[in-house]
C-alpha positions as a printed Julia matrix, in Angstrom:
445×3 Matrix{Float64}:
 -36.17   10.42   19.02
 -36.24    9.12   15.47
 -38.62    6.44   15.96
 -40.16    7.53   19.25
 -39.37    4.0    20.46
 -36.53    2.97   23.09
 -36.14   -0.41   21.43
 -34.68    1.2    18.3
 -31.76    2.45   20.53
 -31.56   -0.8    22.12
 -31.1    -2.49   19.06
 -28.26   -0.38   18.06
 -26.61   -0.86   21.42
 -26.89   -4.64   21.22
 -25.56   -4.91   17.94
 -22.7    -2.56   18.88
 -21.79   -4.8    22.1
 -21.96   -8.06   20.05
 -19.48   -6.65   17.49
 -17.13   -5.12   20.16
 -16.92   -8.12   22.28
 -15.86  -10.46   19.54
 -13.43   -7.48   17.89
 -11.68   -7.22   21.17
 -10.97  -10.82   21.2
  -9.08  -10.37   17.87
  -7.23   -7.15   19.37
  -6.12   -9.22   22.26
  -5.06  -12.16   20.29
  -2.87  -10.21   17.88
   0.18   -9.12   20.06
  -0.28  -12.59   21.98
   0.73  -14.49   18.92
   3.5   -12.09   18.17
   5.0   -12.37   21.74
   4.83  -16.18   21.71
   6.88  -16.37   18.41
   9.88  -14.5    19.91
   9.75  -15.6    23.65
   8.92  -18.56   25.67
   5.66  -17.12   26.86
   2.77  -19.24   25.4
  -0.12  -17.4    23.59
  -2.41  -18.31   26.03
  -0.6   -16.71   29.01
   0.04  -13.56   26.65
  -3.81  -13.32   26.03
  -4.64  -13.62   29.65
  -1.78  -10.8    30.38
  -3.26   -8.36   27.98
  -6.86   -9.01   28.83
  -6.06   -8.51   32.55
  -3.8    -5.32   32.29
  -6.28   -3.45   29.88
  -9.2    -4.52   32.18
  -7.07   -3.35   35.41
  -6.18    0.2    34.38
  -9.73    0.71   32.38
 -11.58   -0.28   35.51
  -9.54    1.88   37.65
  -9.22    5.05   35.86
 -12.23    5.47   33.47
 -12.35    7.64   30.47
  -9.47    9.68   31.56
  -6.85    7.08   31.97
  -8.14    5.67   28.52
  -7.45    8.81   26.93
  -3.98    9.71   28.49
  -2.61    6.02   28.02
  -3.76    6.37   24.31
  -1.39    9.28   23.83
   1.25    7.67   25.41
   0.83    4.18   23.58
   0.5     6.08   20.38
   4.06    7.57   20.7
   5.49    4.06   21.36
   3.61    2.7    18.48
   5.11    5.06   16.02
   8.5     4.66   17.59
   8.54    1.01   17.23
   7.39    1.16   13.47
   9.89    3.84   12.47
  12.71    1.85   13.97
  11.89   -1.1    11.84
  11.51    0.75    8.81
  14.76    2.57    9.03
  16.65   -0.69    9.78
  14.92   -2.61    7.11
  15.62    0.15    4.43
  19.2     0.28    5.3
  19.77   -3.31    5.13
  18.53   -3.43    1.82
  20.52   -0.55    0.47
  18.07    2.24    0.37
  14.73    3.05   -0.89
  15.6     2.64   -4.49
  16.5    -1.1    -3.88
  13.67   -1.73   -1.69
  11.16   -0.4    -4.36
  12.96   -2.49   -7.1
  12.88   -5.7    -5.12
   9.24   -5.21   -4.14
   8.31   -4.39   -7.9
   9.98   -7.5    -9.15
   7.98   -9.4    -6.4
   4.68   -8.15   -7.43
   4.0    -6.26   -4.07
   3.46   -2.76   -5.77
   0.13   -3.8    -7.54
  -1.84   -0.46   -6.63
  -4.48   -0.67   -9.17
  -6.17   -4.03   -9.61
  -9.18   -2.8   -11.02
 -11.18   -5.91  -11.71
 -14.5    -5.49   -9.7
 -14.67   -9.25   -9.37
 -15.69   -9.52   -5.57
 -13.75  -12.96   -5.42
 -10.61  -11.34   -5.69
  -9.15  -10.89   -2.04
  -8.0    -7.39   -2.27
  -8.66   -4.94   -5.43
  -8.9    -1.28   -5.85
 -12.55   -1.34   -5.47
 -12.73   -3.71   -2.59
 -10.23   -1.58   -0.76
 -11.78    1.91   -1.6
 -15.4     0.96   -0.94
 -14.72   -1.38    1.97
 -12.4     1.09    3.69
 -15.07    3.89    2.99
 -17.77    2.04    4.8
 -15.43    1.06    7.66
 -14.25    4.57    8.26
 -17.77    5.85    8.35
 -18.47    3.28   11.2
 -15.26    4.1    13.1
 -15.59    8.04   12.82
 -19.33    8.54   12.51
 -21.28    6.16   14.55
 -18.84    4.1    16.62
 -19.42    4.77   20.53
 -15.82    4.66   21.24
 -15.16    7.8    19.06
 -18.47    9.47   20.08
 -17.36    9.2    23.8
 -14.11   11.0    22.73
 -16.06   13.8    21.12
 -18.3    14.3    24.24
 -15.37   14.24   26.37
 -14.18   17.58   24.67
 -14.97   20.89   26.21
 -17.16   21.97   23.2
 -17.96   21.14   19.7
 -15.16   23.14   17.98
 -12.76   21.18   20.19
 -14.14   17.89   18.94
 -14.19   19.11   15.43
 -10.48   20.14   15.66
  -9.57   16.94   17.13
 -11.07   15.08   14.26
  -9.25   17.05   11.68
  -6.0    16.63   13.26
  -6.78   13.02   13.64
  -6.94   12.46   10.01
  -3.23   13.12    9.05
  -2.26   11.23   11.96
  -4.36    8.08   10.88
  -3.1     8.26    7.3
   0.63    8.62    8.59
   0.29    5.76   10.77
  -1.62    3.26    8.23
   0.92    4.36    5.45
   3.97    3.42    7.76
   2.28    0.0     8.42
   1.94   -0.56    4.9
   5.32    0.44    4.09
   6.45   -1.85    7.11
   5.13   -4.71    4.89
   7.26   -3.77    1.9
  10.3    -3.53    4.09
   9.74   -7.04    5.42
   9.24   -8.49    1.95
  12.44   -6.85    0.6
  14.53   -8.05    3.32
  13.12  -11.58    3.46
  12.51  -12.01   -0.08
  15.5   -14.63   -0.37
  13.62  -16.85    1.85
   9.85  -16.94    2.61
   9.82  -17.89    6.53
   6.24  -19.28    6.18
   7.63  -21.82    3.52
  10.91  -22.54    5.28
  10.37  -25.69    7.34
  13.22  -24.79    9.67
  11.62  -21.36   10.57
   9.57  -20.96   13.76
   7.2   -18.69   11.82
   3.78  -20.68   11.83
   1.59  -17.9    10.61
   1.48  -14.53    8.9
   0.93  -12.69   12.34
   4.49  -13.83   13.24
   6.34  -12.26   10.34
   7.05   -8.87   11.87
   8.39  -10.2    15.5
  10.5   -12.67   13.42
  11.74   -9.83   11.3
  12.37   -7.77   14.32
  14.34  -10.45   16.49
  16.24  -11.32   13.34
  17.6    -7.8    12.54
  17.62   -6.25   16.18
  18.49   -9.14   18.37
  21.87   -7.69   19.12
  20.71   -4.33   19.56
  19.65   -3.27   23.14
  16.12   -1.82   23.72
  14.97   -2.03   20.07
  13.29   -5.54   20.3
  11.52   -4.5    23.71
  10.38   -1.25   21.99
   8.96   -3.18   19.22
   7.13   -5.52   21.34
   6.01   -2.71   23.46
   4.55   -0.86   20.46
   2.53   -4.0    19.44
   1.06   -4.33   22.99
   0.39   -0.54   23.23
  -1.85   -1.0    20.11
  -3.91   -3.72   21.7
  -4.26   -2.03   25.12
  -5.24    1.21   23.61
  -8.27   -0.44   21.7
  -9.23   -2.88   24.45
  -9.21   -0.04   27.02
 -11.31    2.24   24.91
 -13.98   -0.46   23.99
 -14.04   -1.76   27.67
 -15.03    1.92   28.82
 -17.26    2.35   25.99
 -19.24   -0.82   26.76
 -19.47   -0.17   30.37
 -21.05    3.16   29.59
 -23.36    1.62   27.07
 -24.7    -1.21   29.29
 -24.97    1.06   32.19
 -26.91    3.91   30.4
 -29.04    1.7    28.19
 -29.78   -1.25   30.06
 -29.32   -1.01   33.78
 -30.59    2.76   34.14
 -33.97    1.64   32.81
 -34.43   -0.49   36.05
 -35.69    1.01   39.02
 -33.2    -0.5    41.31
 -30.2     0.99   39.48
 -31.96    4.49   38.48
 -31.92    5.6    41.93
 -28.1     5.18   42.41
 -25.87    8.07   43.49
 -22.85    9.03   41.66
 -20.54    6.98   43.94
 -22.73    3.76   43.5
 -23.0     4.64   39.79
 -19.18    4.86   39.34
 -18.61    1.32   41.24
 -21.04   -0.23   38.92
 -19.74    0.84   35.78
 -16.3    -0.28   36.95
 -17.78   -3.73   37.78
 -19.22   -3.83   34.24
 -16.0    -2.88   32.87
 -14.17   -5.57   34.57
 -16.68   -8.22   33.42
 -16.66   -7.18   29.96
 -12.71   -7.38   30.18
 -12.92  -11.16   31.27
 -15.33  -11.88   28.48
 -13.08  -10.01   25.85
 -10.14  -12.06   27.14
 -12.21  -15.27   26.74
 -13.12  -14.13   23.2
  -9.2   -13.76   22.62
  -8.9   -17.58   23.49
 -11.63  -18.52   20.92
 -10.26  -16.35   18.3
  -6.76  -17.89   18.53
  -8.26  -21.5    17.59
  -9.14  -19.92   14.01
  -5.41  -19.68   13.21
  -5.37  -17.58   10.12
  -4.18  -14.24    9.09
  -5.4   -11.74   11.68
  -6.12   -9.01    9.06
  -8.3   -11.58    7.45
 -10.07  -12.44   10.74
 -10.47   -8.8    11.7
 -11.94   -7.81    8.4
 -14.3   -10.72    8.04
 -15.71  -10.41   11.6
 -15.95   -6.58   11.96
 -16.98   -6.22    8.35
 -19.99   -8.56    8.86
 -20.94   -7.44   12.39
 -20.5    -3.57   11.94
 -22.75   -3.72    8.6
 -26.13   -3.53   10.25
 -25.05   -0.66   12.65
 -23.97    1.24    9.84
 -27.23    0.27    7.7
 -29.6     1.49   10.47
 -27.85    4.74   10.49
 -28.11    5.23    7.0
 -31.91    3.92    6.88
 -32.77    6.47    9.86
 -31.05    9.53    8.51
 -31.76    9.29    4.8
 -35.06    7.64    4.37
 -37.96    9.62    6.34
 -40.6     6.97    5.39
 -38.58    4.33    7.13
 -40.31    2.91   10.23
 -39.47    0.59   13.31
 -40.4    -2.36   11.27
 -38.29   -1.87    8.7
 -35.29   -1.01   11.01
 -35.6    -4.27   12.67
 -36.01   -6.29    9.42
 -33.18   -4.45    7.75
 -30.67   -4.84   10.69
 -31.83   -8.42   11.08
 -31.12   -9.24    7.54
 -27.74   -7.52    7.47
 -26.78   -9.25   10.58
 -27.67  -12.83    9.29
 -26.13  -12.32    5.86
 -22.95  -10.94    7.49
 -22.77  -14.0    10.01
 -23.57  -16.42    7.2
 -20.88  -15.22    4.95
 -18.09  -15.05    7.7
 -19.14  -18.46    9.18
 -19.29  -19.84    5.71
 -15.63  -18.4     5.21
 -14.23  -19.86    8.42
 -15.86  -23.24    7.74
 -14.81  -23.79    4.18
 -11.54  -22.06    4.55
 -10.97  -20.51    1.12
  -7.36  -20.51   -0.05
  -6.13  -17.08   -1.48
  -2.75  -18.15   -2.98
   0.09  -15.62   -2.57
   2.08  -13.69   -4.94
   5.33  -15.12   -5.76
   7.73  -15.88   -3.07
  11.38  -16.67   -3.51
  12.65  -19.64   -1.48
  16.02  -19.9    -3.06
  17.86  -19.85    0.34
  15.38  -22.1     1.9
  14.75  -25.99    1.21
  11.44  -25.86   -0.93
  10.86  -24.38   -4.26
   9.12  -21.13   -5.46
   5.54  -20.72   -5.31
   3.35  -18.64   -7.71
  -0.25  -18.15   -7.98
  -3.27  -16.09   -8.72
  -5.43  -13.61   -6.82
  -8.64  -15.79   -6.22
  -9.34  -18.54   -3.98
  -8.49  -21.89   -5.83
 -10.18  -24.53   -3.68
 -13.96  -23.44   -3.64
 -16.2   -24.27   -6.85
 -19.74  -23.66   -7.58
 -21.84  -22.04   -4.86
 -19.4   -22.5    -2.47
 -17.41  -19.59   -4.26
 -19.66  -17.06   -2.33
 -17.69  -17.94    0.82
 -14.34  -16.84   -0.98
 -15.84  -13.04   -1.46
 -13.24  -10.79   -0.31
 -13.42   -9.83    3.36
 -13.45   -6.18    2.3
 -16.8    -6.46    0.68
 -18.5    -8.1     3.71
 -19.48   -4.62    5.2
 -20.85   -2.92    2.04
 -22.69   -6.15    1.3
 -24.39   -6.21    4.75
 -25.01   -2.55    4.55
 -26.68   -2.76    1.18
 -28.9    -5.71    2.53
 -29.8    -3.65    5.69
 -31.1    -0.76    3.61
 -32.83   -2.39    0.78
 -34.9    -4.88    3.29
 -35.5    -2.04    5.42
 -36.8     0.3     2.68
 -38.94   -2.68    1.56
 -40.47   -3.5     4.74
 -41.02   -0.1     5.5
 -43.11    0.79    2.34
 -45.13   -2.43    2.77
 -45.88   -1.9     6.46
 -46.58    1.83    5.94
 -49.27    1.07    3.46
 -50.62   -1.9     5.3
 -50.77   -0.31    8.91
 -51.36    3.32    7.56
 -48.32    4.53    9.37
 -47.73    8.28    9.0
 -43.74    9.18    9.65
 -43.78   12.73   10.78
 -39.86   12.97   11.23
 -38.13   16.33   12.27
 -36.03   17.48    9.49
 -33.02   17.99   11.46
 -32.87   14.16   11.71
 -32.69   13.69    7.86
 -29.22   14.53    6.8
 -30.19   16.2     3.31
 -33.28   18.21    4.7
 -31.03   19.51    7.64
 -28.39   20.57    5.1
 -31.03   22.35    2.87
 -32.41   24.15    5.85
 -28.99   25.31    6.7
 -28.12   26.31    3.21
 -31.31   28.34    3.09
 -30.45   29.88    6.35
 -27.06   30.87    5.1
 -28.57   32.45    1.89
 -31.17   34.52    3.99
 -28.45   35.51    6.18
 -26.21   36.94    3.26
 -29.46   38.57    1.76
 -29.98   40.42    5.05
 -26.72   41.79    5.07
 -27.45   43.67    2.04
């Protein structure tokens, strides 16, 4: 509708599918590595189990199954996290002791104001990077849009979003606090530095802590592992249902053979698509497992780089009325390539971001202390140590700038006239709405 071209829609859908297929591999890999650290089940078997379970119930139940299982899984996630926090705080002697230990260990650096993009996590990278990420999640992500569309009316959808905000804030805050609880309890001996520990990567720290603290308490270890699996299953099931709908609506429905399908055949086809997508996501989980690094780093790097062109084309289309289809494609391609270049370079050069100080008094090695920047890259290669939180803003910026430049050039070269409906441009639509409200108020008097 914005560009009078179906190819613009196909561009967005294609970028979304690429990003989601890879992202779900990350989501599947997370609980698999956690389970393998506390049981005899290998990470490969865990990846296969998670992928197949999510694929099965999504294929059978569709969007209704996704929504109701999300509700149940969220309750289990909260219960697992809260149990860990309560036990961890109690064992260190209360909140005051926990806060003091974390403060002495330099885990409470809330305001690293330095704008240097090479610092892994700073105030600016977290604020700007998170802002862009949440715009993507709540504004243009098909997984959220399908939930809005499933609501009975617009007011119900708006209420759901508003109620979701405090829920997300609480859940993320609890997860962050869990990290402080882990540090306070394990500050005497960093499991990653202890040669006698079975912890091989940061993704296994929480399961290690749970089994250490709750091994003699019936039910709690299982509850926690269930909370990890629920988080993964919830995300994967939503993504599979979303990808199935996109492929059916935006690809297959364009073909004459599929356009004549009745409801029964359409439903069967979307379930087959969901099943195939589930198998691909499971395969991506095996691929992600070979990267072997911090899960947050993997997720931030890949998601940040691949979601950037999607956000960028949304801003191009809704803020710049002169933008045309050529600018759209050029901007999206440039944002995509820049994101892939930086993320691939990061995985190949493997920048080392040294940790804050960790105490190893009760272990067999000495204490470690370091700074916030990657220390193993020099010269041009330092660009690959750009914080993963900046990858998405950088990609969005490239998408917008290249899109604007190409649009201005092609508009002049090909004498393109962009007659765009005002309701498709955000500031014009808001201005019209404001004028209508003012006229209504005047007419009342």
